[in-house]
C-alpha positions in Angstrom: 57.9 -173.2 131.4 59.0 -170.5 129.1 55.8 -168.6 128.1 57.5 -166.8 125.2 58.7 -170.1 123.8 55.2 -171.6 124.2 53.7 -169.0 122.0 55.5 -170.7 119.1 54.2 -173.6 117.0 57.1 -174.4 114.7 55.5 -177.1 112.6 52.3 -175.2 112.1 54.2 -172.1 111.2 56.4 -173.9 108.7 53.4 -175.4 107.0 51.8 -172.0 106.7 54.9 -170.7 105.1 55.0 -173.7 102.7 51.4 -173.2 101.7 51.9 -169.5 100.9 54.8 -170.3 98.5 52.5 -172.2 96.1 55.1 -175.0 95.6 54.7 -177.1 92.5 54.6 -180.7 93.8 56.2 -183.7 92.0 56.4 -185.7 95.2 53.9 -187.7 97.2 51.1 -187.7 98.3 49.5 -188.2 94.9 46.4 -186.2 95.5 48.5 -183.0 95.0 46.9 -180.7 97.5 43.6 -182.4 96.8 43.4 -181.6 93.0 43.5 -185.3 92.2 40.6 -186.2 94.6 37.8 -183.6 94.6 35.6 -185.7 96.8 38.2 -185.7 99.4 38.5 -181.9 99.2 34.8 -181.6 99.6 34.9 -183.8 102.6 38.0 -182.5 104.4 38.5 -179.1 102.9 41.2 -177.3 100.8 43.1 -176.2 103.9 43.6 -179.7 105.2 44.6 -181.2 101.8 46.9 -178.3 101.1 49.1 -179.2 104.1 48.9 -183.0 103.8 52.5 -183.1 102.5 55.6 -185.2 102.4 58.8 -184.7 104.4 61.2 -182.2 102.8 64.1 -180.0 104.1 62.0 -177.0 105.0 59.5 -179.2 106.9 62.0 -181.6 108.4 61.7 -185.4 108.8 60.0 -187.1 111.8 62.5 -190.1 111.7 65.5 -187.9 112.1 64.4 -184.3 112.9 67.0 -181.5 112.8 64.7 -178.5 111.9 61.2 -177.5 112.7 60.1 -180.8 114.1 63.2 -180.8 116.4 62.3 -177.3 117.6 58.7 -178.4 118.2 60.0 -181.3 120.3 62.0 -179.0 122.4 59.1 -176.6 122.8 56.9 -179.5 123.9 59.5 -180.7 126.3 59.5 -177.3 128.0 55.8 -177.4 128.3 55.7 -180.9 129.9 58.8 -180.5 132.1 60.4 -183.4 130.2 64.0 -183.9 129.0 62.7 -184.5 125.5 59.4 -185.2 123.7 58.9 -187.4 120.7 56.0 -186.8 118.3 54.0 -190.0 117.8 51.7 -190.4 114.8 50.9 -194.1 115.3 48.9 -193.4 118.4 49.7 -193.8 122.0 49.9 -197.6 121.4 53.2 -197.1 119.6 54.5 -194.9 122.4 53.7 -197.6 125.0 55.4 -200.2 122.8 58.4 -198.0 122.3 58.8 -197.6 126.1 58.7 -201.3 126.7 61.0 -202.1 123.8 63.5 -199.5 125.0 63.5 -200.9 128.6 63.5 -204.6 127.9 65.2 -207.1 125.6 64.1 -210.6 124.9 63.9 -212.7 128.1 64.1 -209.6 130.4 61.4 -209.0 133.0 59.1 -206.0 133.3 56.7 -205.5 136.3 53.2 -204.3 135.3 49.6 -204.4 136.4 47.6 -207.0 134.5 44.9 -204.4 133.6 47.2 -202.8 131.0 46.1 -201.8 127.6 46.6 -204.4 124.9 49.4 -202.3 123.4 51.6 -203.1 126.4 51.1 -206.9 125.9 51.6 -206.4 122.2 55.0 -205.0 123.1 55.9 -208.1 125.0 54.9 -210.3 122.0 57.2 -208.2 119.7 60.1 -207.8 122.1 60.0 -211.1 124.0 60.1 -209.4 127.4 58.6 -211.4 130.3 55.8 -209.8 132.3 55.6 -210.0 136.1 52.0 -209.1 136.8 51.0 -207.2 139.9 47.3 -207.8 140.3 45.5 -204.4 140.9 43.3 -203.8 143.8 39.6 -204.3 143.2 36.7 -202.2 144.4 34.1 -204.8 145.5 31.1 -202.5 145.0 32.1 -201.2 141.6 33.8 -204.4 140.5 36.6 -202.3 138.8 40.4 -202.8 138.9 42.1 -200.1 140.9 45.8 -199.0 141.0 48.8 -201.0 142.2 49.4 -201.3 145.9 52.9 -200.0 146.9 53.3 -203.1 149.1 52.6 -205.4 146.1 55.1 -203.4 144.0 57.7 -203.8 146.7 57.0 -207.5 146.8 57.3 -207.9 143.1 60.6 -206.0 143.1 61.9 -208.2 146.0 61.0 -211.4 144.2 62.3 -210.1 140.8 65.3 -208.0 141.5 66.5 -208.6 137.9 63.4 -206.8 136.4 64.4 -203.9 134.1 61.4 -201.7 134.5 58.0 -201.1 136.0 55.0 -200.0 133.9 52.2 -198.0 135.7 48.7 -197.1 134.4 48.1 -193.6 135.6 45.3 -192.8 135.5 43.2 -195.8 134.7 40.3 -195.5 132.3 38.1 -195.0 135.3 40.2 -192.2 136.7 42.1 -194.2 139.4 45.6 -193.1 140.2 48.3 -195.1 142.0 51.0 -193.6 144.3 53.2 -192.8 141.4 55.7 -190.9 143.4 56.4 -193.7 145.8 56.4 -196.3 143.1 58.9 -194.3 141.2 61.2 -193.9 144.2 61.2 -197.6 145.1 61.7 -198.6 141.4 64.7 -196.3 141.1 66.1 -197.5 144.3 66.1 -201.0 142.7 67.7 -199.6 139.5 64.5 -200.1 137.5 63.1 -197.7 134.9 59.6 -196.3 135.5 57.3 -196.3 132.4 53.9 -194.6 132.7 50.9 -195.2 130.5 49.5 -191.7 130.9 47.2 -191.9 127.9 44.3 -190.4 129.9 46.4 -187.8 131.8 47.4 -185.0 129.5 45.6 -182.5 131.7 47.7 -183.4 134.7 50.5 -181.3 133.2 48.4 -178.1 132.7 45.4 -178.1 135.1 45.5 -177.0 138.7 44.9 -179.4 141.6 45.3 -182.4 139.4 46.9 -185.7 140.3 50.6 -185.6 140.0 52.1 -186.2 136.5 54.8 -188.7 135.5 57.5 -186.1 134.7 56.8 -184.3 138.0 57.7 -187.4 140.1 60.8 -188.2 138.0 59.5 -191.1 135.9 61.7 -192.1 133.1 59.1 -192.2 130.3 55.4 -191.4 129.8 53.0 -192.0 126.9 50.5 -189.2 126.7 47.4 -189.2 124.4 47.2 -185.6 123.5 44.2 -186.5 121.3 42.1 -187.8 124.2 42.0 -184.7 126.5 44.5 -182.3 124.9 42.7 -181.4 121.7 44.9 -182.8 119.0 43.8 -185.0 116.1 43.0 -188.7 116.7 46.1 -190.9 116.6 48.5 -188.2 117.7 50.4 -188.5 120.9 53.6 -187.6 122.7 56.2 -189.8 124.2 57.9 -187.9 127.1 61.3 -188.9 128.4 63.3 -187.7 131.4 66.2 -188.9 133.5 69.0 -190.8 131.8 67.0 -192.1 128.9 69.2 -192.2 125.8 67.4 -190.0 123.3 69.2 -191.3 120.3 68.5 -194.9 121.1 64.9 -194.2 122.0 64.4 -192.6 118.5 65.9 -195.7 117.0 63.4 -197.9 118.9 60.5 -195.6 117.9 61.6 -195.9 114.3 61.3 -199.7 114.3 57.6 -199.4 114.2 56.6 -195.8 113.5 55.8 -194.8 109.9 58.4 -193.1 107.8 55.6 -191.0 106.3 54.6 -189.0 109.3 51.4 -187.0 108.8 51.9 -183.3 109.0 48.2 -183.0 109.8 48.8 -185.0 113.0 52.1 -183.3 113.9 50.7 -179.8 113.4 47.7 -180.7 115.5 50.1 -181.7 118.3 52.0 -178.5 117.9 48.9 -176.3 118.0 47.2 -178.3 120.9 50.4 -178.1 123.0 50.6 -174.3 122.4 46.9 -173.9 123.4 47.4 -176.0 126.6 50.6 -174.2 127.6 49.0 -170.8 127.3 45.4 -171.6 128.4 45.5 -174.9 130.1 44.6 -173.7 133.6 41.4 -172.0 132.4 40.6 -174.9 130.0 40.8 -177.6 132.7 39.1 -175.5 135.3 36.1 -175.4 133.1 36.3 -179.1 132.5 36.4 -179.8 136.2 33.4 -177.6 136.8 31.5 -179.5 134.1 32.4 -182.9 135.4 31.7 -182.1 139.1 28.3 -180.6 138.2 27.5 -183.6 136.1 28.6 -186.0 138.8 26.5 -184.2 141.4 23.4 -184.2 139.3 23.8 -187.9 138.2 24.1 -188.9 141.9 20.9 -187.0 142.6 19.0 -189.3 140.2 19.5 -192.3 142.4 20.5 -195.8 141.3 23.5 -194.5 139.4 26.7 -193.9 141.3 29.1 -191.3 139.8 32.2 -192.0 141.9 35.0 -189.6 142.7 37.6 -188.8 145.4 35.6 -190.6 148.1 37.3 -193.8 146.8 40.7 -192.5 147.8 42.3 -194.8 150.3 45.9 -193.7 150.2 47.1 -196.8 148.3 45.3 -198.6 145.5 43.3 -195.4 145.0 46.0 -192.9 145.9 44.2 -190.1 143.9 41.3 -189.7 141.5 41.0 -187.7 138.3 37.9 -185.6 138.8 37.6 -184.8 135.1 36.4 -188.4 134.5 32.7 -188.9 134.7 32.7 -192.6 135.6 29.3 -193.9 136.5 28.3 -197.3 138.1 25.1 -198.6 136.5 24.6 -202.1 137.9 22.3 -201.0 140.8 19.5 -200.1 138.3 19.8 -203.6 136.7 21.7 -202.5 133.6 25.2 -203.3 132.5 27.2 -200.3 131.5 27.3 -201.4 127.9 23.5 -201.5 127.9 23.4 -197.9 129.1 26.0 -197.0 126.5 23.9 -198.6 123.7 20.7 -196.9 124.9 22.3 -193.5 125.0 23.6 -193.8 121.5 20.6 -195.5 119.9 17.7 -193.7 121.6 19.2 -190.4 122.7 22.0 -189.8 120.1 24.6 -189.4 122.8 27.9 -191.1 122.2 29.9 -191.7 125.4 33.5 -193.2 125.6 32.7 -196.7 126.7 30.4 -199.0 128.7 31.6 -202.2 130.3 29.6 -204.7 132.3 29.1 -202.4 135.3 30.1 -198.9 134.4 30.1 -196.1 131.8 32.6 -193.4 131.1 31.8 -190.0 129.6 34.8 -187.9 128.6 34.3 -184.3 129.5 36.4 -181.7 127.7 36.6 -178.0 126.9 34.7 -178.8 123.7 31.6 -179.6 125.7 28.8 -177.1 126.3 26.4 -176.7 129.3 23.3 -177.8 127.4 25.0 -181.0 126.3 25.9 -181.8 129.9 22.3 -181.2 130.8 21.2 -183.5 128.0 23.3 -186.3 129.3 22.0 -185.9 132.8 18.4 -185.8 131.7 18.9 -188.8 129.4 20.3 -190.9 132.3 17.4 -189.9 134.4 15.0 -191.1 131.8 16.9 -194.3 131.2 16.6 -195.1 134.9 12.8 -194.4 134.8 12.2 -196.5 131.7 14.7 -199.3 131.8 15.7 -200.0 135.4 15.1 -203.5 136.7 16.1 -205.9 139.4 20.0 -206.3 139.4 19.9 -209.8 140.7 22.1 -212.2 138.8 24.3 -209.6 137.2 28.0 -210.2 136.8 29.7 -208.2 139.6 33.3 -207.7 138.6 35.4 -206.5 135.8 38.8 -208.0 136.7 39.7 -211.7 136.7 43.1 -212.7 138.1 44.9 -214.5 135.3 46.9 -217.8 135.4 50.1 -217.3 133.4 51.5 -220.4 131.8 53.6 -219.2 128.9 55.2 -215.9 128.0 53.1 -213.8 125.6 55.6 -214.1 122.8 56.0 -217.9 123.1 52.3 -218.4 123.2 51.5 -216.1 120.3 54.0 -217.8 117.9 53.6 -221.4 119.1 51.8 -224.2 117.2 48.1 -223.6 117.8 44.7 -224.9 116.9 41.3 -223.4 116.8 38.5 -224.7 119.0 35.0 -223.5 120.1 35.3 -221.1 122.9 32.8 -223.1 124.9 35.1 -226.1 124.8 38.4 -224.3 125.5 38.4 -224.5 129.3 41.8 -225.3 130.9 43.6 -224.8 127.6 46.3 -222.1 127.1 45.2 -219.1 125.0 47.4 -218.0 122.2 45.6 -214.8 121.3 43.6 -211.9 122.8 40.0 -211.6 123.9 38.9 -208.1 125.0 36.1 -205.7 125.0 36.9 -202.6 123.0 36.9 -200.0 124.3 38.8 -199.9 126.7 41.0 -202.6 125.1 42.1 -204.3 128.4 42.4 -208.0 127.6 40.1 -210.5 129.3 42.5 -213.1 128.0 46.0 -212.6 126.7 48.4 -215.0 125.0 49.9 -217.5 127.4 47.1 -217.4 129.9 45.0 -220.4 131.0 41.4 -220.3 130.0 39.3 -220.7 133.1 35.6 -221.3 133.7 35.4 -217.8 135.3 36.9 -216.3 132.2 34.5 -218.1 129.9 31.5 -217.0 132.0 32.7 -213.4 131.7 33.1 -213.6 127.9 29.6 -215.2 127.6 28.1 -212.5 129.8 29.9 -209.7 127.9 28.5 -211.1 124.6 25.0 -211.3 126.0 25.1 -207.7 127.2 26.4 -206.4 123.8 30.0 -205.7 124.5 32.1 -205.4 121.3 34.6 -208.3 121.6 37.8 -208.2 119.6 41.2 -209.8 119.4 40.5 -213.3 118.1 41.4 -214.6 114.7 37.7 -215.5 114.4 35.8 -212.3 113.7 32.7 -213.7 115.3 34.6 -214.5 118.5 33.0 -218.0 118.6 36.3 -219.9 118.3 39.6 -219.3 120.0 43.2 -220.3 119.3 44.9 -222.5 121.9 48.3 -224.2 122.3 48.3 -227.3 120.2 49.2 -230.3 122.3 
């Protein structure tokens, strides 16, 4: 990494220069530096509205960058150890979709774990690629999906030598890492591209003693959510590419779905956040690790809760663990994770990242402070004292092995009919059902609706999970293949 280069923030610097020139604007956006919408200025501030501008020669163009955006891309590539970096302003979802659409055309296969984010399956619907699902390992105590076993990946490759790529979640929402280096090696030996959903792994590139990053092991592409742990604005991400990825074609693929009106607020936040991590990342993530390790230790002292960590490492389905993740198992105190999530928000004014049926996740970042960590710990202690009950009868697993009948694209666009979810057993689903967050589908288009799946959906509803994905906003009906 070139430290002198990393001191630059080309987009931010160009915006500052633009702002100082007091340009008279007869282009979009129509608020004209906020003058046309005083309420918005009061809410967001003059500084933000003053640089919410349109593409122009001095500020470059995200769809075809040749100036300051291009320089910012090259600077980011240097920071991440990538061949090139693309600025993504449609979220990491668009980066995941671009990776899949680059790698696979209609009818071509891609190997992936079933516990992918909905964005990956959305990419299959749009592109027509065919998934070859590798079921992740499952931790029986925690009930959570783990990483992909190397042996299962090898088996999938042997049975599908015509697959074009392998997609790996690394890390998962819970902090679980697969053996990314070995998976990359065996995929490349089979002439397959390696795509990494690294949404929760920005810090792997800048912290010390972190799990290995996608670019470090030679993966071909990685989608990185800078806004999650890197400090940029929500919806801003990077798509990293290495190896022999055709940069020009990748940009064309990105431009199929990414806006032509790229937000300079989002782009400049990526530029500034990258500079901060490149210059200060080791100290930043050292502090984050200290916070997370302290919180994990104190939560485990409460009893009943289990804040898990590297003790799960087994050299395969849990090859490594991201210790910055404060993932906590709640079922032993008789509460679903979503119940603890709701209590923390409603009774203690603490907003954590998510709660599912057995676990919660608190995102720890450099923006946290010691007293806030203590507040979370004490609140969990109080919740155990006040709300704990017998865990008998609780649903004990998060992952259900799907039965695939149709490709996602064929199922999504086929003739369909709406039926009550309760009477949909054994039919083929044509839409998604998922708890959000984390946005991992319980059901995806093309999958058979089983009794186990219906029981899970009913239980998730009962516990208060926010279900999404169906046409029916109340998630009482579901679309199935019309027979």
